[in-house]
Structure formats: structure tokens, C-alpha cells
C-alpha positions in Angstrom: -11.3 12.4 -13.5 -7.4 15.3 -12.7 -4.5 14.2 -11.8 -3.3 14.3 -8.8 0.8 13.9 -8.3 2.6 15.0 -5.1 6.2 15.7 -5.4 8.9 13.4 -4.9 10.4 12.8 -1.2 14.0 14.3 -1.5 16.6 13.2 0.6 18.0 15.2 3.2 20.6 16.7 0.7 17.9 17.4 -2.2 19.0 14.9 -4.4 16.4 12.9 -6.0 17.1 8.9 -4.7 18.3 6.3 -8.0 15.3 4.9 -9.1 15.3 0.9 -8.8 11.8 1.0 -12.1 10.8 4.0 -14.1 8.3 4.0 -16.5 6.6 6.1 -19.2 3.7 6.2 -21.0 2.4 2.2 -20.6 -0.6 1.7 -22.5 -2.2 -1.7 -22.6 -4.9 -3.0 -24.3 -6.9 -6.8 -24.7 -9.2 -5.7 -28.0 -11.3 -2.6 -27.4 -10.6 -2.3 -23.5 -8.1 0.0 -22.9 -6.5 -1.8 -19.2 -3.7 1.2 -19.1 -4.0 4.5 -20.6 -1.0 5.8 -20.6 1.0 5.4 -16.5 4.0 7.1 -15.3 6.0 5.8 -12.7 8.8 6.3 -10.8 10.2 3.9 -7.9 13.0 5.7 -5.6 15.5 1.9 -4.8 14.8 0.5 -1.5 11.5 1.7 -0.6 8.2 0.6 -1.1 6.2 1.4 -3.6 1.9 0.6 -3.3 -0.3 1.0 -6.0 -3.4 1.0 -4.8 -7.0 0.4 -7.0 -10.1 -1.4 -7.1 -10.5 -4.6 -9.1 -9.9 -3.7 -13.0 -7.9 -1.4 -12.4 -4.5 -2.0 -14.0 -2.4 -3.1 -11.3 -2.0 -7.1 -11.6 -1.2 -6.0 -15.5 1.2 -3.5 -14.7 3.0 -6.3 -12.4 3.0 -8.7 -15.9 4.6 -5.3 -17.6 7.3 -5.3 -15.6 8.2 -8.3 -14.8 8.0 -8.9 -19.0 5.3 -11.2 -18.9 3.0 -9.7 -20.5 4.2 -6.8 -23.1 3.4 -3.2 -23.2 1.2 -2.1 -26.4 3.0 1.6 -26.0 5.2 3.3 -23.5 8.6 1.9 -22.4 10.1 1.2 -19.1 13.5 0.7 -16.9 13.6 -2.5 -14.4 16.9 -2.3 -12.8 19.0 -0.4 -15.0 17.4 -3.2 -18.1 15.0 -1.4 -20.9 11.8 -3.9 -21.1 12.5 -4.7 -24.7 16.1 -4.6 -25.3 16.9 -6.7 -22.2 14.3 -8.2 -20.6 16.7 -11.5 -19.2 18.1 -8.5 -17.5 15.1 -7.8 -16.0 14.5 -10.8 -15.1 17.5 -11.8 -13.5 17.2 -8.3 -11.2 13.6 -9.1 -10.1 11.7 -11.6 -8.6 7.5 -12.2 -8.7 5.0 -12.9 -5.4 1.5 -13.4 -8.0 -1.7 -13.0 -6.5 -2.1 -17.1 -7.0 1.0 -19.2 -4.7 4.0 -20.7 -6.8 3.9 -23.2 -4.3 3.7 -26.8 -5.9 1.6 -29.2 -2.8 3.0 -32.3 -3.9 6.5 -31.8 -2.7 7.7 -30.6 -0.1 8.7 -27.1 0.9 12.4 -28.3 1.1 11.8 -29.2 -2.2 10.1 -26.9 -3.5 12.7 -24.2 -2.2 15.4 -26.2 -4.0 13.0 -26.5 -7.3 13.5 -22.6 -7.1 17.2 -22.8 -6.5 17.8 -25.3 -9.9 16.3 -22.6 -11.7 18.5 -20.6 -10.6 21.3 -22.7 -11.6 23.0 -22.3 -7.9 25.6 -25.1 -7.4 24.2 -28.0 -5.4 25.5 -27.2 -1.7 25.4 -23.4 -1.8 21.5 -23.9 -3.0 20.8 -26.1 0.1 22.1 -23.7 1.8 20.0 -20.7 1.1 17.3 -23.2 1.1 17.8 -24.3 4.4 18.4 -20.6 5.8 15.4 -18.6 4.0 13.6 -22.0 5.2 14.3 -20.9 8.4 14.0 -17.3 8.0 10.4 -17.6 7.9 9.5 -20.5 10.0 9.1 -22.9 7.8 12.4 -25.1 8.9 9.9 -27.5 11.2 7.3 -28.3 8.5 10.2 -27.7 5.3 10.4 -31.6 5.1 6.1 -32.0 4.9 3.9 -31.4 2.4 2.8 -28.1 1.3 -0.8 -29.2 0.5 -1.0 -29.3 4.1 0.4 -26.1 4.9 -2.2 -23.3 6.1 -2.7 -19.9 4.1 0.2 -17.9 5.4 2.8 -20.4 5.8 2.1 -21.1 1.8 2.5 -17.0 1.1 4.9 -17.1 3.5 6.9 -19.9 0.8 5.9 -18.6 -1.6 7.7 -15.0 -0.7 11.4 -17.7 0.1 10.5 -18.7 -3.1 10.6 -15.9 -5.0 14.3 -14.9 -2.2 16.5 -17.8 -3.7 17.9 -16.0 -6.4 18.3 -12.6 -3.9 16.7 -10.3 -6.0 17.1 -6.5 -5.5 13.6 -6.1 -6.6 9.9 -7.8 -5.9 7.0 -7.3 -7.2 4.0 -8.3 -4.4 0.8 -8.5 -6.4 -2.1 -8.6 -3.7 0.4 -10.9 -1.4 -1.8 -10.9 1.7 -5.2 -11.7 -0.1 -7.2 -13.4 1.9 -4.6 -14.6 5.3 -5.8 -14.0 8.6 -4.5 -10.6 10.5 -1.9 -12.1 12.3 -0.3 -14.0 8.8 -1.0 -10.3 7.2 0.6 -8.9 9.7 4.0 -10.9 9.6 4.3 -10.8 6.1 4.0 -6.7 7.3 7.2 -7.4 9.4 9.2 -9.4 6.0 8.4 -6.8 3.6 9.9 -4.6 5.8 13.1 -6.5 6.4 13.6 -6.5 3.0 13.5 -3.2 2.5 15.4 -2.4 5.2 17.9 -4.3 3.7 18.2 -2.0 0.3 15.3 -4.7 -1.4 13.0 -2.4 -3.6 8.9 -3.6 -3.6 6.8 -3.1 -5.4 3.2 -3.6 -4.0 0.0 -4.3 -5.0 -3.2 -4.4 -2.5 -7.1 -3.7 -2.4 -5.8 -3.4 1.4 -6.2 0.7 2.7 -4.3 -0.4 5.6 -1.6 -2.0 4.1 -0.6 0.2 1.4 -0.9 2.9 5.0 1.1 0.9 6.8 4.2 0.0 4.0 4.2 2.1 1.5 7.0 5.1 0.5 4.4 6.0 -1.9 1.0 5.3 -3.1 0.0 5.8 -7.0 -3.7 5.0 -6.7 -5.0 3.6 -10.2 -8.4 4.0 -11.8 -10.0 2.9 -14.7 -5.7 1.8 -16.6 -4.9 5.8 -15.3 -3.0 6.6 -12.3 -5.3 10.0 -10.7 -3.5 10.8 -7.8 0.0 9.7 -6.1 2.1 10.6 -3.1 3.3 9.6 0.9 0.1 8.6 3.1 -0.3 11.7 4.3 -0.3 13.8 1.3 -3.0 11.5 0.0 -4.9 12.1 2.8 -4.6 15.7 2.5 -6.2 15.8 -1.0 -10.1 15.1 0.3 -11.8 17.6 2.5 -13.4 16.2 5.2 -12.2 16.4 9.0 -13.9 18.0 11.7 -14.0 17.7 15.1 -17.5 17.2 17.0 -18.3 18.3 20.2 -21.8 16.8 21.7 -23.4 18.4 25.5 -26.0 17.3 27.6 -27.5 20.7 28.6 -29.0 23.1 25.4 -28.3 25.3 27.0 -24.3 24.7 27.2 -25.1 23.4 23.3 -26.8 26.9 22.4 -23.7 29.1 24.0 -21.5 26.9 22.2 -22.9 27.3 19.0 -22.9 31.0 19.0 -19.2 30.6 20.4 -18.8 28.4 17.3 -20.8 30.9 14.3 -18.5 28.3 11.9 -20.1 24.7 13.2 -23.4 22.8 12.2 -25.6 22.7 14.7 -27.6 19.5 15.5 -30.2 20.3 18.0 -31.8 17.2 18.7 -28.4 15.5 18.7 -27.4 18.8 20.3 -23.8 18.7 18.7 -21.6 20.6 16.6 -19.5 20.0 14.5 -17.1 22.2 13.1 -14.6 21.8 9.7 -11.0 21.4 10.9 -8.1 19.0 10.3 -7.8 17.1 13.8 -4.6 19.4 14.6 -3.6 20.9 17.9 -3.7 24.0 16.2 -7.6 23.5 15.5 -8.6 22.0 19.4 -7.1 24.5 21.0 -8.4 27.2 18.8 -11.5 25.5 19.3 -11.6 24.9 23.2 -10.1 28.8 24.3 -13.2 29.9 21.5 -15.0 27.5 24.5 -13.6 28.6 27.3 -14.2 32.0 27.0 -17.7 31.5 26.1 -17.8 29.5 30.1 -18.9 26.5 27.8 -17.8 22.8 28.9 -17.8 20.3 25.7 -19.0 16.3 27.3 -18.0 14.1 24.2 -15.3 16.2 21.6 -14.2 13.9 18.2 -11.8 13.9 16.3 -12.4 12.6 12.8 -9.3 13.5 9.8 -9.2 11.4 6.9 -7.9 8.3 6.0 -7.2 6.3 2.7 -10.5 4.9 3.2 -12.0 8.6 2.0 -8.7 9.0 -0.7 -9.3 6.4 -2.7 -13.4 6.3 -2.2 -12.8 9.7 -3.8 -10.7 9.3 -6.8 -12.4 5.9 -7.5 -15.8 7.5 -8.0 -16.9 4.9 -5.0 -19.2 5.7 -2.7 -19.0 7.7 0.4 -17.6 5.5 3.0 -19.3 5.5 6.8 -17.0 7.9 9.0 -14.5 6.2 11.4 -13.6 8.1 14.6 -10.1 8.8 14.9 -9.5 9.9 18.1 -12.0 10.4 21.4 -11.1 12.4 23.9 -13.7 13.0 26.4 
């Protein structure tokens, strides 16, 4: 499958943002199964970079390698300016990791979980208590801080998990599918927390299967499939890779439908449904051109629907899945 890589975003002075994470040619196999087949990454500091892909694409393996949990079979990488091989302790000191499965110990309280992390980071006792209290309040967990974590909801456990990750004040955070299994309200709460972290200069590498999550949070997205990055760019750049945008016109009068079809010769015509489908990118210019041609023919559509490709289309097109059903982006009557 061909790989599509969009140019990196530039600052106004055209100077590239410094990289928090770089990787070149990362490879990893387990037996005869290749999990990563030579991937390259460059994640600018203070940004959200999303790895998007189906199960088994290599997302979690990438996080494990970059966080020094497993070694790569080939390639090299730097995280926070530290080489994975020659300075693994430097990497660990620079990062925080929130994995797919919560690291929260349900047998102790939320506060005790936080204090345990403070001890692991060798914080003085007073400072550890201060940091724990501040983070518990920041993540809206102060009221349940002294209750056993086993009684927390899924969203509360994920917030506590992320709060524990922040005890060491990392400037680079790896979030491996952090909202899996959460209800919509809890997911949106986590999104807000991620945005706050990035606003403070933290770099986030996010792996997710939720297309809307990548669309909402990521400055750049890499689509990973079969151990390879098959596309990379901003959400809007990736959407432009996939054809299928169109304008759909529906009529109730067969005569108006025939007249519109004559005026819009490039339209796909459905006489049974009295609809016309015109390829287009959904831009104002495209819509104006269609409406001008209808006006010139003295025809008015009863319904106009605009559909543009979204990340679902990108995901299915680039990862070889089935074409998703068409979703309406905007309807004008």
C-alpha cells in the first residue's frame, strides 16, 4: 500500500518546532510476525500526535518501545533528547505513560495511589503530599481521595491513572488508548485534560481507535496499518486524500429533476429517488457554482445535502476495511 506523508506544520517564521520524539526505521518482530516494519516519527514539542490504526497495527508496541518497556529490533529513536539505547534512564525521567489498562491499585485509596507514585519519584514527603493534593483537586478527585479506588467509576480511575502519571511532572506523555471503555461524558472530560496539558507545553503521543478522538485532539495524525505508517498529516490533510465528497440534490417534482439534470450534466442521476449527486469538496465555491447553474435553469431543489470525507473514510480507505456508510455532514433545505 502506498504511503502518504504530508509536510510538517510550520511556524510563521518557517522554523520547524523542536522535536520531542523522533524515530527512524523502528522495527519489531515476535517470532515470524513483524509488528513494526520500519516506522519514522517526528513529534514536535508541545503538540498532540495521534497514532491511529486497527487492532494489531503496532500502536501499543510503538509506545512500549518509546517508553523503554521493550527493545526495538532495528532503527533508533530519541525521546526528550535522550537516546533509547544509550540513555534509557534519561528517557524514563522525561516521560509519563498511561497504558490501556489502569495502573491504579484498587485495594488502596486514591490518595495512597498518588503518594505511592510520589515515593517512586523520590519526592520529599511534604512535597509528595502537596503534589498529590494538587493533582487530586485538579482532576476533580479530592472528594473521593480517601476512598478505596476499587469503588471508583471507570472515568474516575482513568483520571486517577493520568494524575499518577503527572506526579513526576513529565514533559512528554504517552497515552495508549486512554478513553477505551469510557462513557461519552468521561471521554470529553479526558479530552479537556489533554488540551490543558498541551496548553502548558506538554507533548502527547496518543494512540486511539476512536476517529473522533484523533480529529478532536491531534495536531498531526499517523495512520498505522500492518506495522507501517501508510499516511501522515493533519486531519484536514488526511481527509483530502480520500475521494467521495459530493452534493446531493433531491426533488419532489419530476420535471424539476429533469431540468436540473440537464443543467448539471456531470451529476449522477437517480430517476426513482428524484435525486442528483454531484462530485465536489463541499466548499462554498462549489456550492455557489451548483446553485448558479440551477438558478440559470430556473430550478430549485427541495433538499440539498453536502457530504465531505471524514476520518472514518480515511481509516477504512487506508487500512483496507469496508467502506463506511455515508454520513451527512451538513443539510440545507
